[in-house]
C-alpha positions, -999 to +999 in steps of 0.1 A: -719-377-804-686-366-814-683-352-780-688-384-763-668-404-788-637-383-783-644-387-740-647-423-741-620-426-765-597-407-744-610-423-711-601-456-724-564-443-738-555-434-700-567-473-692-545-481-714-515-461-704-528-472-665-529-508-677-491-507-688-479-485-657-498-512-633-477-539-656-444-529-646-450-545-613-464-581-629-455-611-643-461-616-684-473-653-690-457-650-726-423-656-741-430-633-774-411-602-763-376-584-763-354-566-741-340-532-741-317-516-716-324-484-693-288-474-670-289-499-646-318-519-654-338-534-684-376-531-700-392-561-709-413-555-740-442-580-746-452-585-785-488-605-775-498-583-744-479-549-750-471-551-711-438-534-701-419-549-673-385-535-652-363-545-634-327-541-626-300-556-644-280-589-625-255-604-631-218-625-618-189-609-612-167-633-632-189-614-661-201-582-641-217-562-672-235-592-688-272-594-673-282-627-661-318-618-671-315-601-700-286-619-717-275-578-727-236-574-728-220-542-716-241-530-694-242-513-656-248-528-627-255-518-591-232-529-569-255-546-547-271-567-581-237-584-585-239-624-575-205-626-560-194-667-564-169-673-530-179-644-502-165-646-473-165-625-447-130-617-431-121-602-395-105-569-396-098-560-356-130-550-343-148-549-376-156-573-402-156-572-443-171-589-467-151-600-499-154-621-525-125-647-535-125-647-571-133-615-581-117-595-554-146-577-539-143-560-508-172-543-492-171-516-469-160-524-431-184-530-406-186-531-365-189-564-350-223-569-334-233-593-309-248-596-275-234-598-239-239-634-230-217-639-265-193-616-263-172-631-289-195-641-320-201-613-347-245-617-348-238-599-384-214-618-402-215-652-381-179-647-378-163-665-341-135-654-317-135-618-328-133-589-306-162-566-305-163-535-289-185-526-253-206-504-271-214-527-301-226-556-273-268-556-270-285-561-234-311-572-216-319-540-201-344-533-169-350-501-152-334-497-120-348-464-093-320-452-078-338-421-060-342-395-079-327-412-110-338-446-128-311-463-147-310-487-178-294-524-156-283-558-180-299-587-161-272-606-176-236-591-166-227-559-153-232-532-181-248-501-170-265-483-194-281-442-200-292-430-163-326-398-162-346-385-137-377-403-132-409-386-150-429-372-127-452-343-116-450-322-085-490-322-083-490-357-088-481-361-050-452-378-032-451-408-038-458-412-074-455-434-105-426-423-133-442-427-169-405-439-181-397-467-160-432-476-138-414-476-104-427-454-076-408-423-067-406-396-042-405-365-062-377-344-061-381-305-058-350-304-077-367-325-104-365-296-131-389-301-163-411-323-142-429-294-124-469-288-136-466-244-142-431-232-142-421-196-147-386-181-153-373-146-135-342-129-142-316-108-126-289-091-140-270-119-136-290-150-138-322-164-144-341-195-127-376-211-131-400-214-103-433-235-100-464-219-089-478-251-082-454-266-057-430-231-048-400-252-058-372-233-077-341-242-096-306-232-088-298-201-104-281-204-141-256-171-157-273-153-189-265-165-222-271-161-258-266-173-296-243-150-319-270-152-346-298-141-322-274-119-299-304-093-285-319-116-260-304-144-232-313-184-251-329-188-220-351-164-204-355-140-230-344-113-212-331-085-236-288-081-236-293-042-227-306-055-189-282-081-187-245-095-177-237-120-209-218-150-196-216-169-227-220-170-265-233-201-283-220-201-319-241-221-348-219-245-359-235-277-387-212-305-373-201-318-399-164-323-413-167-297-438-166-274-415-136-286-394-099-281-396-077-304-372-044-319-363-040-357-342-047-333-311-071-303-319-097-293-341-105-256-356-143-253-364-153-217-377-190-201-369-213-205-400-229-171-386-205-149-372-173-168-387-153-169-353-130-200-353-128-221-320-103-247-313-109-272-294-093-308-283-109-338-300-139-358-286-134-392-294-163-417-288-188-438-305-195-420-336-223-436-361-205-470-357-167-453-362-147-464-331-124-440-317-132-409-343-139-375-339-173-357-352-149-332-368-137-360-388-104-367-370-098-408-366-075-418-340-049-445-356-036-472-333-001-475-362+027-452-364+020-419-378+042-416-410+041-380-422+037-383-465+025-416-469-009-405-481-020-436-493-008-456-458+015-485-477+043-476-450+064-459-481+068-422-491+072-419-527+056-406-562+023-426-554+012-411-521+020-373-542-002-385-572-026-399-548-030-367-533-033-343-560-060-368-571-083-364-541-076-328-538-093-329-574-122-344-563-110-379-575-131-408-558-092-418-539-092-425-501-061-408-482-047-409-449-058-374-438-034-377-405-001-386-432-014-361-454-009-329-431+031-327-440+032-289-431+014-298-397-010-267-402-041-289-392-056-290-429-047-307-458-042-286-493-023-280-522+002-268-493+012-300-483+009-313-522+039-290-528+057-298-496+052-339-505+068-326-541+099-307-526+104-334-503+104-362-529+124-339-553+156-335-528+145-298-509+159-291-480+118-294-462+108-317-435+076-334-432+059-331-400 
């Protein structure tokens, strides 16, 4: 009997805990309770039903540390939970930024986006007569049949999208239906990757694929390896003792931490073999950022001023302090190109020392 009572008591306790947890997402009808602060939110403890309700703090920008729900003061509020009294979008060239006229808050700048039929109206911020980058315009695409290829073309303008080979299988016969664009197409013997049964052969210099269903074959290509797997060809798996390796590819993680750069080139270091390779920048549309290379370099439309770390148009002690804070991992924004004052492609303590010497009238030149 005692065991049964203990079991019943344990079950009731668990159910009570579950009720309290579920009550977090519910609304309490009682007004007899109190609030307690926890981090960026508050807990409402009902004294009648003993429910606990949790929500994030919310505030007005005029009093950002006072929650308008619980009334607690000196609290922490997430940036997206602050209600701004005078928000407006500001045009910044090809980008827009949400700013508050009263408190001076400024959100991260984002690219304008639109449609090709109204190329001067941003669909995100609503501003008109703005400049929208070509890659930020959406189109009403259809798939056009271009022989061995299909391509995205816009119904409304002359924009041309991606082109790719038709997705057909050689055993389907000719003509066949492309599974990607839906067009009736004629199978090309050079359409690699869409053959029914491909085998790969190799010689000492080359490898090539052959379809044993239709007997088509590709063009011979030289052997290549990855630096972290140097024992065989990365395509045909032929051992390196039997082949001539034409190229070695490196295992490089494409993040800015792997790169140092100047205004024209960047140098990256392989994670596996630690070989350093210098190449010119590849400027293209990169994660919504125009004129930016994957190495982290951003092409500036303004004239470069070496030493102007904070990009205010002058070189003074404020720039040296900003650079020292950045090197000490403070959350500050600097102009990467202007901060490389010795021209070695990296921003480090050497640049800070050079800038300090320059400001102290030493005989140094900022590059």
